[in-house]
MARVO-546971 format. One record per residue (C-alpha): residue in three letters; x, y, z. Coordinates in Angstrom, 3 decimals, decimal comma. Layout:
N
r/east/north/up
ALA/X/Y/Z;
...
This chain:
359
r/east/north/up
MET/-21,282/8,162/13,679;
ALA/-23,791/10,150/12,757;
HIS/-24,716/10,494/8,991;
ASN/-27,138/13,467/7,552;
GLY/-27,345/12,253/4,404;
PRO/-24,821/11,914/1,661;
MET/-21,230/13,595/2,323;
ARG/-21,175/16,807/0,838;
GLN/-17,466/17,153/-0,928;
PRO/-16,886/19,656/-3,666;
ILE/-14,664/16,818/-5,543;
ASP/-16,388/13,842/-6,945;
LEU/-16,385/10,781/-4,961;
PRO/-14,998/8,007/-4,485;
VAL/-11,330/9,740/-5,064;
GLN/-8,349/7,784/-5,419;
PRO/-5,066/8,906/-4,135;
MET/-2,424/10,249/-6,198;
LEU/0,297/7,283/-6,812;
ALA/3,952/7,569/-7,401;
LYS/6,495/5,925/-9,643;
ALA/9,790/4,343/-8,474;
VAL/13,468/6,053/-9,351;
ALA/16,633/4,917/-8,633;
GLU/17,691/7,865/-6,583;
VAL/16,824/10,918/-4,945;
PRO/15,421/13,022/-7,848;
VAL/16,958/16,512/-8,362;
GLY/14,768/19,620/-9,881;
ASP/14,207/23,384/-9,497;
ASN/10,726/22,719/-8,440;
LEU/10,794/19,471/-6,211;
ALA/9,674/18,823/-2,726;
TYR/10,516/15,739/-0,787;
GLU/8,610/14,157/2,172;
PRO/9,436/10,827/4,114;
LYS/7,615/7,702/2,767;
TRP/5,299/6,331/5,535;
ASP/5,040/2,836/5,638;
GLY/1,222/2,406/6,631;
PHE/-2,171/2,325/5,270;
ARG/-2,888/5,200/2,823;
CYS/-6,148/6,905/3,285;
ILE/-8,167/10,090/2,027;
VAL/-9,737/11,302/5,002;
LEU/-13,163/12,568/4,416;
ARG/-15,522/15,020/6,529;
ASP/-18,479/16,485/6,428;
GLY/-18,950/17,689/10,049;
ASP/-19,794/14,771/12,103;
ASP/-19,692/12,400/9,080;
ILE/-15,891/11,157/8,616;
GLU/-14,842/8,576/6,343;
LEU/-11,424/6,861/6,057;
ALA/-11,227/5,840/2,611;
SER/-8,789/3,419/1,355;
ARG/-6,838/2,866/-1,932;
GLY/-9,467/0,081/-2,581;
THR/-13,116/-0,321/-2,372;
LYS/-13,449/-1,020/1,483;
PRO/-13,066/1,961/3,812;
LEU/-10,459/1,676/6,825;
THR/-13,273/3,684/9,415;
ARG/-14,456/0,825/11,272;
TYR/-11,121/-0,246/12,247;
PHE/-9,901/2,964/13,405;
PRO/-12,313/4,515/15,926;
GLU/-9,706/6,622/17,710;
VAL/-8,659/8,400/14,511;
VAL/-12,283/8,821/13,656;
GLU/-12,479/10,726/16,916;
HIS/-8,990/12,436/16,265;
VAL/-10,119/13,622/12,952;
ARG/-13,693/15,204/14,820;
GLN/-11,614/16,972/17,217;
LEU/-8,624/18,067/15,346;
LEU/-9,244/18,684/11,732;
PRO/-11,247/20,933/9,940;
GLN/-15,002/20,716/9,965;
ARG/-15,370/20,220/6,337;
CYS/-11,923/18,920/4,108;
ALA/-10,575/15,941/2,213;
VAL/-7,140/15,126/3,461;
ASP/-4,308/12,732/1,811;
ALA/-2,734/11,097/4,566;
GLU/-1,258/7,637/6,280;
ILE/-2,499/5,584/9,373;
VAL/0,268/4,427/11,004;
VAL/0,929/2,650/14,503;
ARG/3,946/3,196/16,193;
SER/5,978/1,517/19,492;
GLY/9,147/1,524/21,409;
GLY/10,152/3,342/24,535;
PRO/11,121/7,146/23,849;
GLY/14,258/7,622/21,836;
ALA/13,699/4,481/20,484;
GLU/10,082/4,664/18,724;
ARG/9,577/3,037/15,152;
LEU/6,472/2,560/12,695;
ASP/5,435/-0,707/13,620;
TRP/3,814/-2,773/10,729;
GLU/2,833/-5,926/12,586;
ARG/1,014/-3,940/15,167;
LEU/-0,970/-1,709/12,276;
SER/-1,971/-4,964/10,184;
GLN/-3,319/-6,730/13,511;
ARG/-5,910/-3,625/13,358;
ILE/-7,765/-5,136/10,234;
HIS/-10,586/-7,381/12,276;
PRO/-13,728/-8,604/11,720;
ALA/-14,722/-8,334/15,430;
GLU/-16,179/-5,317/16,745;
SER/-15,010/-6,246/20,481;
ARG/-11,658/-6,973/19,193;
VAL/-11,633/-3,614/17,156;
ARG/-12,289/-1,504/20,220;
LYS/-9,563/-3,429/22,204;
LEU/-6,948/-2,664/20,087;
SER/-7,825/0,799/19,352;
VAL/-7,067/1,608/23,002;
GLU/-3,933/-1,183/23,215;
THR/-2,093/-0,045/19,726;
PRO/-4,116/3,410/19,021;
ALA/-2,949/4,709/15,157;
GLU/-2,175/8,058/14,485;
LEU/-2,937/10,013/11,217;
VAL/0,632/11,574/9,005;
CYS/-1,154/14,333/6,738;
PHE/0,771/15,268/3,398;
ASP/-2,033/16,920/1,171;
LEU/-5,348/19,002/1,405;
LEU/-7,426/18,214/-1,433;
ALA/-10,716/19,963/-0,296;
GLU/-11,656/22,703/2,630;
GLY/-15,032/23,908/3,151;
ASP/-16,624/24,413/-0,404;
GLU/-13,599/24,592/-2,447;
SER/-11,840/22,063/-4,455;
LEU/-7,890/22,385/-4,100;
LEU/-6,795/19,701/-7,211;
GLY/-6,162/21,709/-9,487;
MET/-4,157/24,014/-7,429;
PRO/-0,452/23,716/-7,550;
PHE/1,213/21,291/-4,572;
GLY/3,173/24,120/-3,018;
GLN/-0,173/26,289/-2,401;
ARG/-2,080/22,920/-1,374;
ARG/0,631/22,601/1,161;
ALA/0,326/26,299/2,690;
ARG/-2,931/25,623/2,762;
LEU/-2,386/22,327/4,929;
GLU/-0,084/23,967/7,207;
ALA/-2,283/26,703/7,878;
ALA/-5,407/24,279/8,587;
LEU/-2,546/22,491/10,838;
GLY/-1,389/25,371/12,493;
HIS/-2,644/24,625/15,826;
LEU/-1,650/20,864/15,789;
THR/1,215/20,321/18,840;
ASP/3,968/17,266/18,918;
THR/1,745/15,512/21,329;
ASP/-1,252/15,533/19,082;
PRO/-2,431/11,863/17,262;
ILE/-2,261/13,741/13,704;
HIS/0,713/15,118/12,341;
LEU/1,840/17,139/9,499;
THR/4,562/15,196/7,503;
ARG/8,233/16,888/7,424;
MET/8,740/18,429/3,888;
THR/11,950/19,954/2,344;
THR/12,730/21,485/-0,944;
ASP/16,923/20,276/-0,465;
PRO/17,832/17,267/-2,012;
ALA/20,664/16,765/0,552;
ILE/18,257/17,218/3,377;
ALA/16,000/14,192/1,242;
ARG/18,966/12,023/0,534;
ASP/20,210/12,244/4,553;
TRP/16,296/11,542/5,307;
PHE/16,441/8,282/2,728;
GLU/19,421/7,101/4,869;
ARG/18,533/7,924/8,442;
PHE/14,966/7,626/8,479;
GLU/14,826/3,804/7,777;
GLY/16,057/2,923/11,236;
ALA/12,494/4,172/12,257;
GLY/10,395/2,125/9,835;
LEU/10,214/4,335/7,162;
ASP/9,803/2,975/3,655;
GLY/11,995/6,185/1,342;
VAL/11,401/9,172/-0,161;
VAL/8,726/10,753/-2,157;
ALA/9,329/13,687/-4,613;
LYS/6,606/15,807/-5,867;
PRO/6,780/18,736/-8,140;
LEU/5,318/22,276/-6,626;
ASP/3,855/23,434/-9,434;
ALA/1,368/20,476/-10,632;
ALA/-2,233/19,849/-9,618;
TYR/-3,268/16,825/-7,755;
THR/-4,243/13,870/-10,146;
PRO/-6,003/11,418/-8,379;
GLY/-5,404/7,544/-9,637;
LYS/-2,198/8,825/-11,717;
ARG/1,349/8,136/-10,707;
SER/2,455/12,086/-10,946;
MET/5,060/11,616/-8,062;
LEU/8,285/9,997/-7,705;
LYS/9,247/7,584/-5,174;
VAL/12,759/5,883/-3,745;
LYS/12,354/3,021/-1,761;
HIS/14,823/0,773/0,140;
LYS/13,396/-2,492/-1,740;
ARG/11,623/-2,999/-5,031;
THR/8,406/-4,547/-4,100;
ALA/4,900/-5,253/-5,036;
ASP/1,493/-6,247/-4,062;
ALA/0,326/-9,161/-5,524;
VAL/-2,901/-11,455/-5,426;
VAL/-2,525/-15,234/-4,074;
PHE/-4,489/-17,311/-6,699;
GLY/-3,577/-20,808/-5,451;
TYR/-0,788/-22,844/-4,101;
ARG/1,592/-26,300/-4,722;
VAL/1,783/-28,838/-2,142;
HIS/5,090/-29,314/-0,631;
THR/6,906/-32,208/-2,193;
SER/7,343/-33,871/1,060;
GLY/3,399/-34,217/0,956;
GLN/3,187/-31,811/4,360;
GLY/2,224/-27,922/4,019;
VAL/2,414/-25,483/1,195;
GLY/5,117/-25,810/-1,336;
SER/4,675/-22,511/-3,106;
LEU/2,165/-19,654/-3,253;
LEU/1,133/-18,651/-6,802;
LEU/1,029/-15,158/-7,262;
GLY/-1,301/-13,038/-9,949;
LEU/-1,804/-9,225/-10,777;
TYR/-4,510/-8,009/-12,813;
GLY/-4,369/-6,857/-16,592;
GLU/-5,505/-6,875/-19,440;
TRP/-4,984/-10,088/-21,675;
ASN/-6,573/-10,428/-25,404;
GLY/-8,834/-7,571/-24,948;
GLU/-10,381/-9,021/-21,463;
ARG/-9,291/-7,895/-17,315;
LEU/-7,912/-11,046/-15,846;
LEU/-5,752/-12,202/-13,088;
ILE/-2,666/-12,849/-14,710;
PRO/0,062/-15,414/-12,897;
VAL/3,123/-13,674/-12,345;
GLY/5,399/-15,977/-10,208;
GLY/5,513/-17,785/-6,851;
ILE/7,118/-17,599/-3,501;
ALA/8,445/-20,563/-2,375;
ALA/10,760/-20,055/0,698;
PHE/8,986/-20,658/4,149;
PRO/10,174/-22,624/7,163;
MET/8,501/-25,752/7,267;
ALA/6,040/-24,583/10,384;
THR/5,026/-21,937/8,204;
ARG/3,839/-24,560/5,387;
ARG/1,475/-26,212/7,385;
ALA/0,234/-23,240/8,920;
LEU/-0,684/-21,936/5,473;
ILE/-2,389/-24,933/4,884;
GLU/-4,968/-24,170/7,286;
GLU/-5,037/-20,368/6,561;
PHE/-5,950/-21,017/2,908;
ALA/-8,429/-24,181/3,737;
PRO/-11,443/-21,671/3,944;
LEU/-10,480/-20,033/0,279;
VAL/-9,728/-23,308/-1,291;
VAL/-12,080/-23,701/-4,557;
LEU/-14,105/-26,933/-4,380;
ASP/-15,883/-29,323/-7,258;
ASP/-19,503/-30,370/-7,163;
GLU/-18,371/-33,236/-4,946;
GLY/-16,612/-30,519/-1,832;
GLN/-13,303/-31,919/-2,783;
ALA/-10,279/-29,473/-3,448;
ARG/-10,447/-28,487/-7,282;
HIS/-6,784/-29,374/-8,891;
ALA/-5,733/-27,104/-11,704;
ALA/-2,695/-26,828/-13,970;
THR/-0,266/-23,965/-14,769;
GLU/1,645/-23,448/-17,624;
ARG/4,605/-26,021/-17,897;
SER/7,955/-25,528/-17,299;
ARG/10,124/-24,245/-19,964;
PHE/12,959/-26,738/-19,098;
SER/10,967/-29,613/-17,848;
SER/7,653/-30,973/-19,622;
ASN/7,210/-33,705/-17,180;
LYS/7,332/-31,117/-14,318;
ASP/4,258/-31,464/-12,376;
SER/2,167/-28,333/-12,544;
SER/-0,919/-28,682/-10,888;
PHE/-1,968/-26,865/-7,863;
VAL/-4,763/-26,171/-5,902;
PRO/-7,117/-23,097/-6,608;
VAL/-8,027/-20,455/-4,165;
ARG/-10,793/-17,406/-4,042;
PRO/-8,526/-14,342/-5,005;
GLU/-9,173/-12,557/-1,746;
ARG/-5,640/-12,178/0,151;
VAL/-3,438/-9,753/-0,737;
VAL/0,740/-10,292/-0,106;
GLU/3,519/-7,915/-0,371;
VAL/6,363/-9,515/-1,951;
ALA/10,485/-8,362/-2,254;
PHE/11,607/-9,127/-5,919;
ASP/14,798/-7,889/-8,196;
GLN/12,966/-7,697/-11,663;
MET/9,992/-8,233/-13,787;
GLU/10,187/-9,193/-17,514;
GLY/6,847/-9,184/-19,216;
HIS/4,454/-10,122/-16,884;
ARG/6,275/-12,640/-14,920;
PHE/8,808/-11,981/-11,702;
ARG/12,042/-12,999/-13,036;
HIS/13,424/-14,987/-9,875;
ALA/11,202/-16,185/-7,242;
VAL/10,244/-13,440/-4,860;
THR/10,488/-12,851/-0,884;
PHE/7,479/-13,314/1,263;
LEU/7,502/-9,397/3,280;
ARG/3,805/-9,405/4,805;
TRP/0,373/-9,688/4,306;
ARG/-1,784/-6,585/2,953;
PRO/-5,000/-6,420/4,659;
ASP/-5,668/-2,926/3,905;
ARG/-5,171/-3,971/0,022;
ASP/-8,193/-4,784/-2,004;
PRO/-7,095/-7,490/-5,029;
GLU/-8,809/-5,457/-7,515;
SER/-6,349/-2,802/-7,070;
CYS/-3,353/-4,949/-7,372;
GLU/-2,679/-4,392/-11,295;
LEU/0,239/-5,052/-13,238;
ASP/0,798/-2,010/-15,027;
GLN/1,400/-0,252/-11,026;
VAL/4,143/-2,781/-10,593;
ASP/7,771/-0,656/-9,661;
ARG/9,951/-1,761/-12,479;
ALA/13,620/-0,842/-12,651;
PRO/14,068/2,193/-14,252;
ALA/14,899/1,918/-17,961;
TYR/18,697/2,036/-18,990;
ASP/20,464/1,628/-22,162;
LEU/22,447/-1,458/-22,276;
GLY/24,777/0,473/-25,056;
GLU/25,456/2,819/-22,001;
VAL/26,945/-0,327/-19,720;
LEU/29,026/-1,253/-22,426;
THR/30,527/1,913/-23,822;
VAL/33,817/2,077/-22,201;
GLY/35,128/5,251/-21,195;
């Protein structure tokens, strides 16, 4: 990839993607556009001639892991642009294709030879849904309806067989509800709603999303040993937030339900991240004791906060998950620092008085 000086863009770099807040059902409004919610690696594609970057939500670019996507961008996107998109991998035969998260996550690999091999064996594609800049022009302040029209024009030459796609869009909430039900079978994550008259707001939750389950990306900061003495009993999770004026990794709960084979494998997996004391032994720390059992062992093995895990949960009270959460998958694309307490999908507020009112 040729680099001729710093990347030139008419927008400030790095740029954070616009985010969405969770709602309970597909919203209805006069001026809303709806899109399928893709389940891949969110990225902002930056191109300045031969200088191409796949910028992630965190601080680590995705560029080196997807050389084939870089090549697709070189062949198919405008010479100078910034595009909000999702990197996806699909699998299955014609008529039964779906998004393949497992294969996508395996693409984040440190070995260059492995990266090259997988780029051929499990090639990724790009689904585009917003245009932030084109040529010398920033489109950030332009209403989404106009940005969408510009994106359609910029991608008008693409065919169905090309590895870069323009996402579907509708202004009909009935169609969006149909997508929400039907597209889950193809591995999609839900539906996103965007105001047609709104500017692009980097890093802000200006869109609405309806997902099939409530999830959070959290950082593993330690584990407890299983009561049998074999393997991991539970993984301890944290999210970054303000606490007494300081930015800290705040404990939010844990994952305890694992098959025995997984418990043993997790010990091996986290061994390189274990925090050691001066003697080279695993340093044991203590969490806040259980409210119900003052003699309960609260010691744990701390690990460096470098692994991000996506979990399913039902409710969050204050800064804690109300119940034990369920492991969904590792998120090698997420930067631990980007897992923040105030970004967790909480249940939409509802007045208890309304629940208790009869009639």
